[in-house]
C-alpha positions as CSV (number, residue, x, y, z in Angstrom):
1,M,78.3,229.9,-57.5
2,S,76.4,229.3,-60.5
3,E,75.6,225.9,-59.5
4,A,73.9,227.1,-56.6
5,L,72.0,229.7,-58.7
6,C,70.8,226.8,-61.0
7,N,69.4,224.9,-58.4
8,R,67.7,227.7,-56.7
9,I,66.3,228.4,-60.2
10,V,65.3,224.7,-60.7
11,N,63.5,224.3,-57.4
12,R,61.4,227.6,-57.9
13,I,60.5,226.2,-61.3
14,E,59.6,222.7,-60.0
15,T,57.6,224.0,-57.3
16,N,55.7,226.8,-59.5
17,G,56.1,225.7,-62.8
18,P,57.7,227.6,-65.8
19,M,59.1,230.9,-64.7
20,R,58.6,234.2,-66.5
21,F,61.9,235.1,-68.6
22,G,61.9,238.3,-66.8
23,D,62.0,236.8,-63.5
24,Y,64.7,234.5,-64.7
25,M,66.6,237.2,-65.7
26,A,66.2,239.4,-62.5
27,M,67.4,236.1,-60.6
28,A,70.4,235.5,-62.9
29,L,71.5,239.1,-62.4
30,Y,70.7,240.5,-58.9
31,E,69.8,237.4,-57.0
32,P,71.4,238.0,-53.4
33,G,74.7,237.0,-53.4
34,L,74.4,234.9,-56.5
35,G,73.3,237.0,-59.3
36,Y,75.7,238.4,-61.8
37,Y,75.8,241.8,-60.5
38,V,75.9,241.0,-56.8
39,N,78.0,238.3,-56.4
40,G,81.2,240.0,-56.1
41,L,83.3,238.7,-59.2
42,H,85.0,241.2,-61.2
43,K,82.7,242.1,-64.3
44,F,84.6,245.0,-66.1
45,G,87.6,246.0,-68.0
46,Q,90.1,244.0,-69.8
47,T,90.1,241.0,-67.0
48,G,86.4,241.0,-66.8
49,D,83.5,240.2,-69.3
50,F,83.3,243.6,-71.3
51,V,84.7,246.8,-71.4
52,T,82.5,250.0,-71.1
53,A,83.1,253.2,-72.8
54,P,84.5,254.8,-69.8
55,E,87.1,251.9,-69.6
56,Q,88.3,252.6,-73.0
57,G,90.1,255.8,-71.5
58,Q,89.6,259.3,-70.3
59,L,87.8,260.7,-73.8
60,F,84.3,259.5,-73.1
61,A,84.3,261.2,-69.5
62,R,86.4,264.3,-70.8
63,A,83.6,264.9,-73.7
64,L,81.0,264.6,-70.8
65,A,82.5,266.8,-68.5
66,R,82.2,269.6,-71.1
67,Q,78.5,268.9,-71.6
68,F,77.9,268.9,-67.7
69,D,80.0,272.0,-67.3
70,A,77.8,273.7,-69.6
71,L,74.9,272.7,-67.5
72,A,76.5,273.7,-64.3
73,A,76.9,277.3,-65.7
74,Q,73.1,277.3,-66.2
75,I,72.5,275.7,-62.6
76,G,75.1,277.0,-60.5
77,P,77.9,275.7,-58.2
78,D,75.5,273.8,-55.8
79,W,74.7,271.1,-58.5
80,T,74.2,267.3,-57.9
81,L,75.3,264.5,-60.5
82,L,73.4,261.2,-59.9
83,E,75.2,258.1,-61.5
84,L,72.9,255.3,-61.6
85,G,75.0,251.9,-61.3
86,A,78.4,253.2,-61.5
87,G,80.0,250.2,-62.8
88,S,83.8,250.0,-61.9
89,G,83.7,253.7,-60.8
90,A,85.8,254.5,-63.6
91,L,83.4,257.1,-65.3
92,T,83.1,258.7,-61.8
93,R,86.7,259.2,-61.1
94,D,87.3,260.6,-64.6
95,L,84.5,262.8,-64.4
96,L,85.3,264.2,-61.0
97,S,89.1,264.7,-62.4
98,N,87.7,266.5,-65.5
99,L,84.9,268.9,-64.6
100,D,86.1,272.6,-64.1
101,Q,82.9,272.9,-62.0
102,P,82.5,269.4,-60.1
103,P,79.0,269.0,-58.5
104,A,78.7,269.8,-54.8
105,R,77.5,266.3,-54.4
106,Y,78.0,263.3,-56.3
107,L,75.5,260.5,-55.6
108,I,75.9,256.7,-56.8
109,L,73.2,254.7,-56.6
110,D,74.0,251.0,-56.8
111,T,72.5,248.3,-54.5
112,S,75.3,246.0,-54.7
113,A,78.0,246.1,-51.9
114,A,80.8,244.2,-54.0
115,L,80.7,247.0,-56.6
116,R,80.7,249.7,-54.1
117,E,84.0,248.2,-52.8
118,I,85.3,248.1,-56.2
119,Q,84.2,251.7,-57.1
120,A,85.5,252.9,-53.7
121,E,89.1,251.5,-54.5
122,T,88.9,253.0,-58.0
123,L,88.2,256.5,-56.5
124,S,90.8,256.2,-54.1
125,V,93.4,257.9,-56.3
126,L,90.9,261.1,-56.3
127,P,92.1,264.3,-53.9
128,D,90.2,264.2,-50.8
129,E,88.5,267.2,-51.8
130,L,87.0,265.6,-54.9
131,R,86.4,262.2,-53.0
132,S,84.7,263.7,-50.2
133,R,81.8,264.7,-52.6
134,V,81.0,261.2,-53.5
135,Q,78.2,259.5,-51.6
136,W,76.7,255.9,-52.2
137,I,72.6,255.6,-51.8
138,A,70.9,252.2,-52.2
139,T,67.6,254.2,-53.3
140,P,66.9,257.3,-55.4
141,P,67.1,260.3,-53.1
142,T,64.2,261.8,-51.7
143,E,64.9,265.4,-51.4
144,A,64.9,267.3,-55.0
145,F,68.0,268.2,-56.7
146,E,69.2,270.5,-59.5
147,G,71.7,268.8,-61.8
148,V,72.1,265.6,-63.9
149,T,70.9,262.0,-63.7
150,L,73.5,259.8,-65.5
151,A,72.8,256.4,-66.4
152,N,75.5,254.7,-69.1
153,E,74.9,251.2,-69.8
154,V,72.1,250.6,-67.3
155,I,69.0,250.2,-69.0
156,D,70.1,247.3,-71.1
157,A,70.4,245.3,-67.6
158,L,66.7,245.8,-66.7
159,P,64.8,242.4,-67.0
160,V,62.7,242.2,-69.7
161,S,59.8,240.0,-70.9
162,V,60.2,237.9,-74.2
163,F,57.2,237.6,-76.4
164,E,56.7,235.1,-79.3
165,R,53.9,235.5,-82.1
166,A,53.3,232.3,-84.3
167,D,50.2,231.2,-85.9
168,G,48.3,234.2,-85.3
169,T,48.8,233.7,-81.7
170,L,50.9,235.7,-79.0
171,F,52.9,233.9,-76.4
172,E,55.3,234.6,-73.8
173,R,58.3,232.8,-73.4
174,A,59.4,231.5,-70.0
175,V,61.7,229.2,-68.4
176,T,61.4,225.3,-67.7
177,V,63.5,222.2,-67.0
178,R,63.7,219.8,-69.7
179,E,66.5,216.9,-69.8
180,N,68.3,218.0,-66.9
181,R,68.8,221.6,-68.4
182,L,67.2,225.1,-68.4
183,A,65.2,225.6,-72.0
184,W,62.6,227.7,-73.4
185,A,58.8,227.2,-73.0
186,R,55.6,229.0,-74.1
187,I,52.9,229.9,-71.7
188,E,50.1,232.5,-71.8
189,P,51.2,236.1,-71.9
190,A,50.7,238.2,-68.6
191,T,47.9,240.9,-69.0
192,R,50.7,243.7,-69.0
193,L,52.5,242.1,-71.7
194,V,49.6,241.7,-74.1
195,E,48.8,245.3,-73.8
196,A,52.6,246.4,-74.0
197,V,52.9,244.2,-77.4
198,A,49.5,245.7,-78.8
199,A,50.7,249.1,-77.9
200,L,54.1,248.6,-79.7
201,Q,52.2,247.1,-82.8
202,S,49.9,250.1,-82.8
203,R,52.9,252.5,-83.4
204,L,54.9,250.2,-85.8
205,P,54.6,251.0,-89.5
206,E,53.9,247.3,-90.4
207,T,52.4,244.1,-88.5
208,L,54.8,242.0,-86.9
209,R,55.9,239.2,-89.2
210,E,55.7,235.5,-87.9
211,P,57.4,233.5,-86.5
212,Y,58.5,236.6,-84.4
213,V,60.4,236.8,-81.2
214,S,61.4,239.8,-79.2
215,E,61.2,241.5,-76.0
216,T,60.2,244.4,-74.3
217,C,60.9,246.1,-70.7
218,L,57.7,246.4,-68.9
219,E,59.5,248.2,-65.9
220,L,61.2,251.0,-67.9
221,G,58.3,253.4,-67.4
222,G,58.3,253.3,-63.9
223,W,61.9,252.8,-63.6
224,I,62.5,256.2,-65.3
225,K,59.9,257.9,-63.6
226,T,61.7,256.6,-60.2
227,V,65.2,257.6,-61.0
228,T,64.2,261.1,-62.4
229,E,61.3,262.1,-59.9
230,P,64.0,263.9,-57.8
231,L,65.5,265.9,-60.7
232,S,63.6,269.2,-60.2
233,R,65.6,271.0,-62.7
234,G,68.5,269.9,-65.3
235,L,69.1,266.8,-67.6
236,A,68.9,263.2,-67.4
237,L,71.1,261.2,-69.8
238,F,70.9,257.7,-71.0
239,I,73.6,255.9,-72.7
240,D,73.4,252.5,-74.2
241,Y,73.0,250.5,-76.9
242,G,69.8,250.2,-78.8
243,Y,67.3,251.4,-81.5
244,P,64.2,253.4,-81.8
245,R,61.1,251.3,-82.1
246,A,60.7,251.0,-85.8
247,E,64.4,249.5,-86.3
248,Y,64.0,247.5,-82.8
249,Y,61.1,245.8,-84.1
250,H,62.1,245.5,-87.7
251,R,61.1,242.6,-89.7
252,Q,64.8,241.5,-90.2
253,R,65.3,241.4,-86.4
254,S,63.0,238.7,-85.8
255,G,64.9,236.7,-83.1
256,G,65.0,239.4,-80.6
257,T,67.9,241.2,-79.1
258,L,69.1,239.4,-76.1
259,V,72.7,239.2,-76.0
260,C,74.9,237.6,-73.3
261,H,78.7,238.2,-72.5
262,Y,81.3,236.1,-70.8
263,R,85.2,237.0,-70.8
264,H,84.9,239.1,-73.6
265,R,82.9,236.6,-76.0
266,A,79.1,237.4,-76.8
267,H,76.7,234.1,-77.2
268,F,73.0,234.0,-77.3
269,D,72.3,231.4,-74.7
270,P,70.7,233.1,-71.3
271,F,70.7,229.7,-69.8
272,V,74.6,229.1,-69.7
273,W,76.4,229.9,-66.5
274,P,73.4,231.9,-64.8
275,G,75.1,234.2,-62.4
276,L,78.4,233.9,-64.3
277,T,77.2,235.5,-67.6
278,D,75.9,238.8,-68.2
279,I,72.5,238.9,-70.0
280,S,71.3,242.0,-71.6
281,A,68.8,243.2,-74.3
282,F,69.2,246.4,-76.7
283,V,67.0,249.5,-75.3
284,D,63.8,250.8,-77.2
285,F,64.6,254.5,-77.1
286,S,61.3,255.4,-78.5
287,L,59.6,253.5,-75.4
288,A,62.4,255.5,-73.1
289,A,61.3,258.8,-74.5
290,E,57.5,258.3,-74.1
291,A,58.6,257.2,-70.5
292,G,60.2,260.4,-70.0
293,A,57.3,262.3,-71.4
294,E,55.1,260.4,-69.1
295,A,57.3,261.5,-66.1
296,G,57.1,265.1,-66.9
297,L,60.3,265.4,-68.7
298,E,61.0,267.1,-72.4
299,L,63.0,265.5,-75.2
300,A,66.1,267.3,-75.1
301,G,67.9,265.4,-77.7
302,F,68.5,261.8,-79.3
303,T,71.6,261.1,-81.2
304,S,74.3,258.3,-81.8
305,Q,77.4,258.3,-79.3
306,A,79.5,259.2,-82.3
307,G,77.5,262.6,-83.1
308,F,77.2,263.3,-79.3
309,L,80.9,262.7,-78.3
310,L,81.9,264.4,-81.6
311,A,79.5,267.6,-81.0
312,L,81.2,267.8,-77.7
313,G,84.6,268.2,-79.5
314,A,86.2,264.6,-78.3
315,H,88.4,264.6,-81.4
316,E,90.0,267.9,-80.3
317,F,91.7,266.1,-77.2
318,V,93.6,263.9,-80.0
319,D,95.0,267.0,-81.6
320,Q,96.1,268.7,-78.0
321,A,98.0,265.7,-77.2
322,D,101.4,266.5,-75.9
323,D,103.5,263.8,-77.7
324,E,102.7,261.4,-80.7
325,R,102.8,258.3,-79.2
326,E,99.7,259.9,-76.7
327,R,98.2,261.2,-80.1
328,I,98.3,257.8,-81.5
329,R,96.9,256.3,-78.4
330,L,94.1,258.8,-78.2
331,A,93.2,258.3,-82.0
332,A,92.9,254.6,-81.3
333,E,90.4,255.3,-78.4
334,L,88.6,257.8,-80.2
335,K,87.7,255.3,-83.3
336,R,86.5,252.7,-80.8
337,L,84.1,255.3,-79.4
338,I,82.8,256.8,-82.7
339,L,83.3,254.5,-85.5
340,P,80.3,253.0,-86.7
341,A,81.9,249.4,-86.5
342,E,82.9,250.0,-83.1
343,M,80.7,251.8,-80.5
344,G,79.7,254.7,-82.6
345,E,76.3,253.8,-83.8
346,K,75.5,251.1,-82.1
347,F,75.4,253.3,-79.0
348,K,72.8,255.8,-78.6
349,V,72.4,258.7,-76.1
350,L,69.0,260.1,-74.9
351,G,68.6,263.2,-73.4
352,L,65.3,264.4,-70.9
353,A,65.3,267.7,-69.4
354,R,63.2,269.4,-66.8
355,G,63.4,273.3,-66.4
356,L,66.4,273.9,-68.8
357,N,66.2,276.9,-71.2
358,G,69.6,276.6,-72.9
359,N,70.5,274.2,-75.8
360,I,72.3,270.8,-74.8
361,P,75.5,271.0,-76.9
362,G,75.7,267.3,-77.2
363,F,72.7,267.2,-79.5
364,D,73.9,270.2,-81.6
365,L,75.7,268.1,-84.4
366,A,73.7,265.0,-85.6
367,S,70.4,265.0,-83.9
368,Q,68.0,262.0,-84.7
369,H,65.0,262.8,-82.7
370,H,63.0,262.5,-85.7
371,R,63.8,258.6,-85.5
372,L,62.1,258.0,-82.3
């Protein structure tokens, strides 16, 4: 499978010249039948390439359920939850199992037929009454709804453009073929990339050092507008690893944030096993918040995953465990979710709201919106 995708990439490069990295990343992840997220190979959990927060156990979903129940109390029983990229379906299953007021409709936006099959299998353990609320869609809903739009570890998989500043010149990094393997190349940057780098530089406290390599997601603004447009009233919640802009483009982070995962091992060569290796980039949450504002959403909050989960009382579930063995298991799970050396500070939570009057409980404890 990787060989077939490599051949397709090489043929395109030989025909059209060096390929912009964003186009390469899109092929590596989403090329029909061959890309990482659409080729039907298992990605998630202990037997896959990485473990997401929902696959650590149910604490993550149980805490989120408290947040969504608070919103449901504002909106009413006829609320909708739209989950973008549901992965293995573990979060869907556990949310529906733990919500006091489940949504009238639970929409899963996922274009991968292979992942839809995995999700359906995961949800098969639910009672029919809950499972019947789930609908799969391939594009954002056209009808407006009130409720929640949820994206957990989705933005990091959006293709990014890679730029390089050296010798006073801005380059765009592309992919070429050299010595019978894929390799980096410099090309003249696209106009959109030039404008994006100029805009981020104008918002940074100091000039980017040279040499400096990093990335930006040119499609983030349009993507956020598209996926939140149907939300007439409610909360859009984005959970991912990333930084505010000033930390993302810090002088000490001069090599960028691209990271790859294969069988629970992180590496930094995006040209190894395309289609078999996950490729992602950290999220510029300042850019995401600005995109939300341009889409007519208000900043509801920004904090670390640890701050968000603790504000929702994730630690209380440990104390409520029925026996000591369960308490020890939940305590270990909580540590993985909230400790700085684990997921607690690496992952951030951005809330964007439309038409809400009350507060968002998950942002009550440790607001970091000033860092944006």
